[in-house]
C-alpha positions as CSV (number, residue, x, y, z in Angstrom):
1,M,-22.9,-21.3,-0.7
2,S,-25.4,-20.9,2.0
3,N,-25.1,-20.6,5.8
4,A,-29.0,-21.3,5.7
5,A,-28.7,-24.6,3.9
6,P,-31.2,-27.2,5.8
7,L,-29.3,-29.9,4.5
8,L,-25.5,-30.6,4.1
9,V,-24.8,-33.9,2.4
10,F,-21.5,-35.1,2.0
11,S,-20.8,-38.1,-0.2
12,D,-18.2,-40.3,-1.3
13,L,-18.2,-41.3,-5.3
14,D,-17.0,-44.7,-6.3
15,G,-19.4,-47.5,-4.9
16,T,-21.5,-44.8,-3.3
17,L,-23.3,-42.0,-5.3
18,I,-21.4,-43.6,-8.7
19,D,-21.7,-47.4,-9.5
20,H,-18.2,-49.0,-9.4
21,E,-18.6,-50.6,-12.7
22,T,-20.3,-48.4,-14.9
23,Y,-19.6,-44.8,-13.5
24,S,-23.0,-43.6,-13.9
25,W,-25.1,-41.7,-11.0
26,D,-28.5,-42.1,-13.0
27,P,-29.9,-44.0,-10.3
28,A,-29.6,-41.5,-7.9
29,K,-31.2,-38.6,-10.2
30,P,-34.4,-38.4,-8.0
31,A,-32.5,-37.5,-5.0
32,L,-30.0,-35.3,-6.6
33,E,-33.3,-33.3,-8.2
34,A,-35.0,-33.2,-4.4
35,L,-31.5,-31.9,-2.9
36,R,-31.9,-29.1,-5.3
37,A,-35.2,-28.4,-4.7
38,A,-35.0,-28.4,-1.3
39,G,-32.1,-25.8,-1.3
40,A,-30.0,-28.5,0.5
41,G,-26.2,-28.8,-0.3
42,L,-23.9,-31.5,-1.5
43,V,-20.4,-32.1,-1.1
44,L,-18.7,-34.9,-3.0
45,A,-15.9,-36.3,-0.8
46,S,-13.3,-38.9,-2.7
47,S,-9.9,-39.9,-3.4
48,K,-10.6,-38.4,-7.0
49,T,-8.1,-35.4,-7.8
50,A,-9.6,-31.8,-8.2
51,V,-9.3,-32.4,-11.7
52,E,-11.6,-35.4,-11.6
53,M,-13.7,-34.1,-9.2
54,A,-14.5,-30.7,-11.1
55,G,-16.0,-32.3,-14.2
56,L,-18.1,-35.1,-12.1
57,R,-19.3,-31.9,-9.9
58,R,-20.2,-29.7,-12.7
59,D,-22.1,-32.7,-14.4
60,I,-23.7,-33.4,-11.2
61,G,-24.9,-30.2,-11.0
62,F,-23.8,-29.1,-7.6
63,E,-20.7,-26.7,-8.4
64,D,-21.7,-23.7,-5.7
65,W,-20.3,-26.4,-3.0
66,P,-16.6,-27.3,-2.3
67,G,-15.1,-30.5,-2.8
68,I,-13.4,-32.8,-0.8
69,V,-10.4,-34.4,-2.7
70,E,-7.9,-37.2,-2.7
71,N,-9.5,-38.3,0.5
72,G,-9.3,-35.5,2.3
73,A,-5.8,-34.5,1.6
74,G,-7.0,-31.5,-0.2
75,L,-10.1,-29.3,-1.0
76,L,-11.7,-28.1,-4.0
77,P,-13.3,-24.6,-3.8
78,A,-16.7,-24.0,-5.1
79,R,-17.1,-23.4,-8.8
80,A,-13.1,-24.1,-9.3
81,G,-11.7,-26.3,-11.6
82,R,-8.5,-26.9,-10.2
83,V,-6.7,-26.8,-6.8
84,T,-3.1,-24.9,-7.0
85,T,-0.6,-27.0,-6.6
86,D,2.3,-26.7,-3.8
87,A,4.9,-29.7,-4.7
88,T,3.0,-32.1,-1.7
89,Y,2.7,-34.6,-4.7
90,D,6.4,-34.5,-5.4
91,R,7.8,-34.3,-1.8
92,L,5.4,-37.8,-1.3
93,R,6.7,-39.4,-4.1
94,A,10.5,-39.1,-3.4
95,A,9.7,-39.9,0.5
96,L,8.0,-43.1,-1.2
97,D,11.2,-43.6,-3.2
98,G,13.6,-43.0,-0.2
99,I,12.4,-46.0,2.0
100,P,14.0,-49.5,1.5
101,T,13.8,-51.1,-2.0
102,D,12.8,-54.5,-0.9
103,L,9.4,-52.6,0.8
104,R,8.8,-50.2,-2.3
105,R,8.8,-52.5,-4.7
106,H,5.8,-54.0,-3.7
107,F,3.5,-50.9,-3.9
108,K,2.4,-49.9,-7.2
109,G,1.4,-46.2,-7.1
110,F,-0.5,-44.2,-9.6
111,G,2.8,-42.6,-10.2
112,D,4.6,-45.7,-11.1
113,L,1.9,-46.4,-14.1
114,S,1.1,-44.8,-17.4
115,V,-2.0,-43.4,-18.2
116,A,-3.1,-46.8,-20.1
117,E,-2.2,-49.1,-17.0
118,V,-4.2,-46.7,-14.5
119,A,-7.1,-46.9,-16.9
120,A,-6.9,-50.8,-17.0
121,V,-7.0,-51.0,-13.4
122,T,-9.6,-48.2,-12.8
123,G,-11.6,-49.2,-15.9
124,L,-11.6,-45.5,-16.8
125,E,-11.3,-43.9,-20.8
126,L,-7.9,-42.8,-21.4
127,E,-8.9,-39.2,-20.6
128,K,-10.6,-39.7,-17.3
129,A,-7.4,-41.8,-16.5
130,R,-5.0,-39.2,-17.2
131,A,-7.3,-36.8,-15.0
132,A,-6.6,-39.6,-12.3
133,K,-3.1,-39.1,-12.5
134,A,-3.0,-35.7,-12.3
135,R,-2.4,-35.7,-8.3
136,A,-1.8,-32.7,-5.8
137,F,-1.8,-34.2,-2.6
138,S,-2.0,-38.2,-2.3
139,E,-0.7,-41.4,-3.9
140,P,-3.3,-44.3,-4.5
141,G,-1.7,-47.5,-5.2
142,T,-1.8,-51.3,-4.6
143,W,0.3,-53.4,-2.5
144,T,1.4,-56.5,-3.8
145,G,3.3,-58.4,-1.2
146,P,2.8,-60.5,1.5
147,D,0.5,-59.1,4.5
148,P,3.1,-59.2,7.1
149,A,5.5,-56.9,4.9
150,L,2.6,-54.0,5.1
151,A,3.2,-53.3,8.2
152,D,6.9,-52.7,7.8
153,F,6.1,-50.6,4.7
154,L,3.8,-48.0,6.4
155,A,6.4,-48.0,9.5
156,A,9.3,-47.1,7.1
157,L,6.5,-43.9,5.9
158,K,5.6,-42.8,9.1
159,P,8.9,-40.9,10.1
160,E,8.0,-38.7,6.9
161,G,5.0,-38.0,8.2
162,I,3.1,-40.1,5.4
163,T,-0.2,-41.7,6.6
164,A,-2.3,-44.5,4.8
165,Q,-6.1,-45.0,4.4
166,Q,-7.7,-48.1,2.4
167,G,-10.6,-47.1,0.2
168,G,-12.4,-49.5,-1.7
169,R,-9.9,-50.4,-4.2
170,F,-6.9,-48.4,-3.3
171,L,-4.4,-47.7,-0.6
172,S,-3.8,-44.2,-0.3
173,L,-0.8,-42.4,0.9
174,S,-0.6,-39.0,2.1
175,F,1.1,-36.4,4.5
176,G,-2.3,-36.3,6.8
177,G,-5.5,-35.1,6.5
178,N,-9.0,-37.2,6.2
179,K,-12.3,-36.6,4.8
180,A,-13.6,-36.3,8.3
181,D,-11.3,-33.7,9.1
182,R,-12.4,-31.2,6.2
183,V,-16.1,-32.3,6.8
184,Q,-15.9,-30.9,10.5
185,N,-14.5,-27.7,8.9
186,L,-16.9,-27.3,6.3
187,L,-19.6,-27.8,9.0
188,R,-18.1,-24.8,11.1
189,D,-17.8,-23.0,8.4
190,I,-21.2,-23.6,6.5
191,R,-23.4,-24.5,10.0
192,P,-26.3,-26.2,8.1
193,A,-29.3,-27.3,10.1
194,Q,-28.7,-30.9,9.9
195,S,-26.1,-32.9,7.9
196,L,-25.7,-36.4,6.2
197,A,-22.6,-38.2,5.1
198,L,-22.6,-41.1,2.8
199,G,-19.9,-43.9,2.0
200,D,-19.0,-47.5,1.6
201,A,-15.5,-48.1,2.6
202,P,-13.6,-47.9,5.8
203,N,-11.7,-44.9,4.7
204,D,-15.6,-43.2,5.0
205,I,-16.0,-44.2,8.7
206,Q,-14.9,-41.3,10.3
207,M,-16.6,-39.1,7.9
208,L,-19.8,-40.9,8.5
209,E,-19.4,-40.5,12.6
210,S,-18.8,-36.7,12.2
211,T,-22.4,-36.1,10.7
212,D,-25.8,-35.6,12.1
213,F,-26.8,-38.8,10.0
214,G,-24.7,-41.4,8.6
215,V,-25.6,-43.9,5.8
216,I,-23.5,-47.0,5.0
217,V,-23.7,-47.8,1.3
218,F,-24.0,-51.5,0.3
219,N,-20.8,-52.8,-1.5
220,P,-21.0,-56.1,-2.7
221,D,-17.5,-56.1,-4.1
222,G,-15.5,-54.3,-1.0
223,S,-14.3,-55.2,2.1
224,G,-17.2,-53.9,3.9
225,I,-17.6,-51.6,6.7
226,P,-18.1,-53.2,10.5
227,H,-20.8,-52.6,12.8
228,L,-20.7,-49.1,14.2
229,P,-21.7,-47.9,17.6
230,A,-23.9,-45.0,16.0
231,E,-26.0,-47.8,14.0
232,A,-27.7,-49.0,17.7
233,E,-28.6,-45.3,18.4
234,G,-30.1,-44.9,14.8
235,R,-28.0,-42.3,13.4
236,V,-26.1,-44.7,11.2
237,W,-27.8,-47.2,9.0
238,R,-27.0,-49.4,6.0
239,T,-28.6,-49.7,2.8
240,Q,-29.9,-52.7,0.9
241,K,-29.3,-51.7,-2.5
242,P,-26.0,-50.8,-3.4
243,G,-24.3,-47.6,-4.9
244,P,-26.5,-44.9,-6.4
245,A,-29.5,-47.1,-6.0
246,G,-29.1,-47.2,-2.6
247,W,-27.8,-43.6,-2.3
248,N,-31.1,-42.5,-4.0
249,E,-33.4,-44.4,-1.5
250,A,-31.2,-43.1,1.3
251,V,-31.4,-39.6,0.5
252,L,-35.0,-39.4,-0.2
253,G,-35.7,-41.6,3.0
254,L,-34.3,-38.9,5.3
255,L,-35.5,-35.7,3.3
256,E,-38.8,-37.6,4.0
257,R,-38.2,-38.0,7.5
258,L,-36.8,-34.4,7.8
259,G,-40.2,-33.0,6.3
260,L,-37.8,-31.5,3.1
261,R,-39.3,-33.3,0.6
262,R,-42.3,-31.1,0.7
263,T,-40.2,-28.4,-1.1
264,L,-40.1,-30.8,-4.0
265,Q,-43.7,-32.0,-4.1
266,D,-45.3,-28.8,-3.6
267,G,-43.6,-27.4,-6.5
């Protein structure tokens, strides 16, 4: 990593840099190439596990930068293939199983599902679903009970120090830490000239507000992000295209605005 990075980009994955249905980032390749040419950095920030993140980061081509995993509950170091486990996930599962049965039965976490079942609910291939189950810090899942009971469920977990974040598809439980916390720490360590965050779901809001610029990527299938005060200031804006196509336009537009695309154009 370079402390002289002209721009450091923090990006959500599913529905943002990666298409929800195809899991492809091909439409974003021009912007990814432009970031590399400009000497900018890319920190992937997702609910994905370190095992998933390591492979994606390698394929996308930004292994020299850290990754924010499991919605900010953990950090994957640069060039690392995994994180050191400390039994956090086991403690989380034990606390989850300790709440009243009438509440617990309505939450289906990845730990409650087989690899085949995770593949079915995510659309992932079996090998990738196995990587998605390799949790170290958090438990994503779905709430299948009535809406009023969800508040009771979360209240039962609170004394255990467990908090919840709603992502584009899953409710993620952890002992704390979010994407914005990790973003702020990395900004202090790396100190780029400018910073940008991109996301498409409510759990991305704090991250979008933690950087110099923020982009809300259009998600036609998600719950969406409400209007943010920073939008009136022009510091946060929205894409019209969804997923990686919107990501590509937003990043290329900001590089142009900051005068950084000249690095690519001038060769």
